[in-house]
C-alpha positions in Angstrom: -15.8 5.8 -37.6 -12.9 6.7 -35.4 -13.8 5.8 -31.8 -13.5 8.7 -29.0 -10.6 8.6 -26.8 -11.2 8.1 -23.2 -9.6 7.6 -19.9 -10.2 5.6 -16.7 -9.5 7.6 -13.6 -9.4 6.4 -9.8 -7.4 7.0 -6.6 -7.8 5.7 -3.0 -6.9 2.3 -4.1 -5.1 1.4 -0.7 -3.9 -1.9 -1.9 -6.9 -3.2 -3.0 -6.9 -4.3 -6.8 -9.9 -6.6 -6.5 -12.3 -4.2 -8.3 -10.1 -3.3 -11.3 -11.2 -6.6 -13.2 -14.5 -5.5 -12.9 -14.1 -2.0 -14.5 -15.6 -1.8 -18.2 -13.5 -0.8 -20.9 -10.6 -0.4 -18.7 -8.5 -2.6 -21.2 -9.7 -0.1 -24.3 -9.0 3.0 -22.7 -6.6 5.4 -23.8 -5.0 5.3 -20.5 -5.5 5.0 -16.6 -5.0 8.3 -14.4 -4.4 7.5 -10.5 -4.8 10.5 -8.2 -3.3 9.1 -5.5 -3.3 6.6 -2.1 -1.9 3.6 -4.1 -1.1 1.9 -0.8 -1.7 2.1 3.0 1.6 3.6 4.3 3.3 1.6 1.6 6.5 2.1 -0.2 7.9 1.0 -4.0 7.3 -2.9 -3.2 3.6 -2.4 -2.3 3.1 0.0 -5.2 4.8 -2.3 -7.5 2.3 -4.9 -6.8 -1.0 -2.6 -7.2 0.1 -1.0 -10.3 1.6 -4.5 -12.0 -1.9 -5.6 -11.8 -3.4 -2.6 -13.3 -0.8 -2.6 -15.8 -1.7 -6.2 -16.8 -5.0 -4.7 -18.1 -4.1 -1.3 -19.4 -0.1 -0.3 -19.2 -0.8 3.1 -20.2 -0.5 4.5 -16.4 -0.4 8.1 -15.4 -0.1 8.0 -11.4 1.1 10.0 -8.4 1.3 9.4 -4.8 -1.2 10.5 -2.0 -0.7 11.2 1.3 -1.0 7.3 2.6 2.1 6.5 -0.2 5.9 6.8 1.1 7.7 9.6 -0.6 10.2 6.7 -2.3 7.1 5.6 -4.6 7.6 8.7 -6.5 11.1 7.7 -7.8 9.7 4.3 -8.4 7.0 5.9 -10.5 9.7 8.3 -12.3 11.5 5.2 -13.1 8.7 3.5 -15.3 7.8 6.9 -16.7 4.4 6.8 -15.1 4.9 9.8 -12.6 2.6 13.0 -13.2 3.2 14.6 -9.6 4.4 18.0 -10.3 4.6 17.4 -14.1 2.9 18.1 -17.3 2.5 15.8 -20.1 0.2 15.1 -23.3 -2.6 12.5 -23.1 -3.5 13.2 -26.9 -3.2 15.7 -29.3 -4.4 19.0 -27.8 -5.0 17.2 -24.4 -2.8 18.0 -21.4 -2.5 16.5 -17.8 -1.1 18.3 -14.8 -0.8 16.5 -11.4 0.0 17.5 -7.9 0.1 14.5 -5.5 0.2 14.5 -1.8 -2.1 15.9 0.7 -2.3 19.1 2.9 -2.0 18.1 6.8 -4.3 15.3 8.0 -4.9 14.5 12.0 -3.4 11.0 11.2 0.4 12.1 10.3 0.4 10.0 7.2 3.7 9.9 5.0 3.2 12.1 2.2 1.7 15.2 3.7 2.9 18.8 3.0 1.6 22.5 4.3 -1.0 24.2 2.0 1.8 26.9 1.2 3.8 23.9 -0.5 0.7 22.7 -2.5 0.4 26.2 -3.8 3.9 26.4 -4.9 3.9 23.1 -7.0 0.4 24.4 -8.6 1.9 27.6 -9.3 4.8 26.0 -11.1 2.2 24.1 -13.1 0.5 27.3 -14.3 3.0 28.0 -16.9 2.2 24.7 -18.5 -1.4 24.8 -18.8 -1.4 27.0 -21.7 0.4 24.3 -23.9 -2.9 22.6 -24.6 -6.4 23.8 -25.2 -8.1 21.0 -23.3 -6.7 20.2 -19.7 -7.4 17.7 -17.1 -5.9 18.5 -13.4 -5.1 15.4 -11.2 -4.7 16.1 -7.5 -5.2 14.1 -4.6 -6.6 16.6 -2.3 -9.9 17.9 -3.3 -10.4 22.1 -3.9 -11.9 23.6 -0.6 -15.7 24.2 -0.2 -16.8 21.9 -2.7 -19.1 18.8 -2.9 -16.0 17.1 -3.1 -14.3 17.8 0.3 -16.8 17.0 2.8 -16.1 14.9 5.8 -18.9 13.1 7.1 -19.8 15.7 9.7 -20.4 18.2 7.0 -16.9 19.9 7.3 -14.9 21.1 4.2 -11.4 20.0 4.4 -10.2 20.5 0.8 -7.2 23.0 -0.4 -7.7 26.7 -0.8 -4.8 26.1 -3.1 -6.5 23.7 -5.5 -9.5 25.7 -5.7 -7.7 28.7 -6.4 -6.0 27.2 -9.3 -9.1 26.1 -10.8 -10.6 29.2 -10.4 -7.8 30.7 -12.4 -6.9 28.2 -15.0 -10.2 26.7 -15.5 -9.3 23.1 -16.8 -12.2 21.2 -18.3 -11.7 18.5 -15.8 -10.5 18.2 -11.8 -9.9 14.7 -10.9 -9.6 14.2 -7.2 -9.7 12.0 -4.1 -8.6 11.6 -0.4 -12.0 12.4 1.0 -13.5 8.6 0.6 -16.9 9.6 2.0 -17.2 12.6 -0.2 -17.9 10.8 -3.5 -19.5 13.7 -6.0 -19.3 15.7 -9.0 -19.1 19.6 -8.7 -18.6 22.6 -11.1 -16.3 25.4 -10.4 -16.8 27.9 -13.3 -16.2 25.5 -16.4 -14.4 23.0 -14.5 -16.0 19.7 -13.8 -14.8 18.1 -10.5 -14.8 14.7 -9.7 -14.0 12.8 -6.6 -14.8 9.0 -7.1 -13.9 7.9 -3.6 -12.5 4.7 -2.6 -11.9 2.6 -5.5 -12.6 -0.2 -3.0 -16.4 1.0 -2.9 -16.6 1.1 -6.6 -16.1 4.2 -7.6 -14.1 5.7 -10.7 -14.6 8.3 -13.3 -14.3 8.3 -17.3 -13.0 11.2 -19.0 -13.5 11.7 -22.7 -11.9 13.6 -25.5 -14.8 14.4 -27.8 -13.7 15.8 -31.3 -15.0 19.2 -31.0 -15.6 21.1 -27.5 -14.4 20.4 -23.8 -13.3 17.4 -22.2 -16.2 15.5 -20.1 -16.1 13.6 -16.8 -18.7 10.9 -15.6 -18.7 9.5 -12.3 -19.5 5.6 -12.2 -19.9 3.4 -9.7 -19.2 -0.6 -10.0 -22.6 -2.1 -8.7 -21.6 -5.4 -6.4 
């Protein structure tokens, strides 16, 4: 019997690769999707250290920068064919992946922040690509506004209206996000399953599966120490 393809997804690595060895099925996965924040205000050298450790276990990497990564990391990812920021690619026959990294402004002045309008422009440009595949994964660093995945500890929603608008209009099977560590959660916007695994260092990751028939599925997983 042919095995069902799946992808391991996580973000907010922040230079800490120690949990990688404990993720079940990582080596056997069809690929690894990284939603952003590979480093802590790091450039290409720091990103290389992190992603080399991941590639040693699974070289099929699909990654983008988050707000904590310097913009130069995108060029480094491009050079290895790993970059998904502002791109559309085929993960498997009939399965597409769209990516949008960075984040909207934060109080901390991190390296890769853009205005909401710029993120909206990037997502609008990806809409034309969405129809190329019947099943679709959206990987964003900033979670959608007013969801279970964008809440600070005080309950304030700080996600992106543009990400939410894209999801409502396009309805990808799965949206993978991150950025808000304390908002590890699974939510649904229409038919789209939205997953924020939180920080990898806290054990959070997701598994996206492509059954033979029907939409993609996504599960939130947590490593237990």
